[in-house]
C-alpha positions in Angstrom: -8.9 -15.4 15.8 -8.0 -11.8 16.5 -6.0 -11.2 19.6 -7.8 -12.3 22.8 -7.4 -9.4 25.1 -8.4 -9.7 28.8 -10.8 -7.1 30.2 -8.2 -6.0 32.7 -5.8 -5.2 29.8 -8.5 -3.2 28.0 -9.2 -1.2 31.1 -5.5 -0.4 31.6 -5.2 0.8 28.0 -8.3 3.0 28.3 -6.9 4.5 31.6 -3.6 5.3 29.9 -5.4 6.9 27.0 -7.4 9.1 29.3 -4.3 10.1 31.2 -2.4 11.1 28.0 -5.1 12.7 25.9 -8.0 13.5 28.3 -11.6 12.3 28.2 -12.7 15.0 25.6 -10.0 14.2 23.1 -10.4 10.4 22.8 -13.8 10.5 20.9 -12.3 12.9 18.4 -9.3 10.6 17.8 -11.5 7.5 17.3 -13.9 9.5 15.1 -10.9 10.5 12.9 -9.7 7.0 12.7 -13.1 5.7 11.7 -13.4 8.3 9.0 -10.0 7.4 7.7 -10.9 3.7 7.6 -14.2 4.5 5.7 -12.3 6.6 3.2 -9.8 3.8 2.6 -12.5 1.2 2.1 -14.3 3.6 -0.4 -11.1 4.2 -2.3 -10.4 0.5 -2.6 -13.9 -0.2 -4.0 -13.5 2.4 -6.8 -13.2 1.1 -10.3 -9.7 0.6 -11.5 -8.3 2.6 -14.5 -9.2 1.1 -17.9 -5.6 0.8 -19.0 -5.2 -2.2 -16.6 -7.9 -4.1 -18.5 -6.5 -3.5 -22.0 -4.0 -5.9 -23.5 -0.6 -4.4 -24.3 -0.2 -3.0 -27.8 1.7 -5.4 -30.1 5.3 -4.4 -30.8 7.7 -5.4 -33.5 7.7 -9.2 -34.1 10.5 -11.1 -32.4 12.7 -13.3 -34.6 14.4 -15.9 -32.4 16.9 -16.7 -35.2 18.2 -13.1 -35.6 21.8 -12.4 -34.5 22.3 -10.4 -31.4 23.7 -7.0 -32.1 24.9 -5.2 -28.9 24.0 -1.6 -28.8 27.0 -0.8 -26.6 30.6 -1.8 -26.8 32.3 -3.4 -23.8 34.8 -1.3 -22.0 38.4 -2.0 -23.2 41.2 -1.4 -20.8 43.4 1.5 -22.0 47.1 0.8 -22.3 
């Protein structure tokens, strides 16, 4: 269940919004929020790029019995 908000609390929040932003500015704010939500939903429904569906290209075969050759040498303390 989404938060259960009492009617008195909703009235208090609306009163604070009217005091801060004015009665003319509130519909513009909510209109912008609604447009942003619609754009977000539309973007999430777009098809994903095809590279996510392709399997990875095969690389060099891995030999588990091959010796390990380090590509870097460990740091030796200098005397």
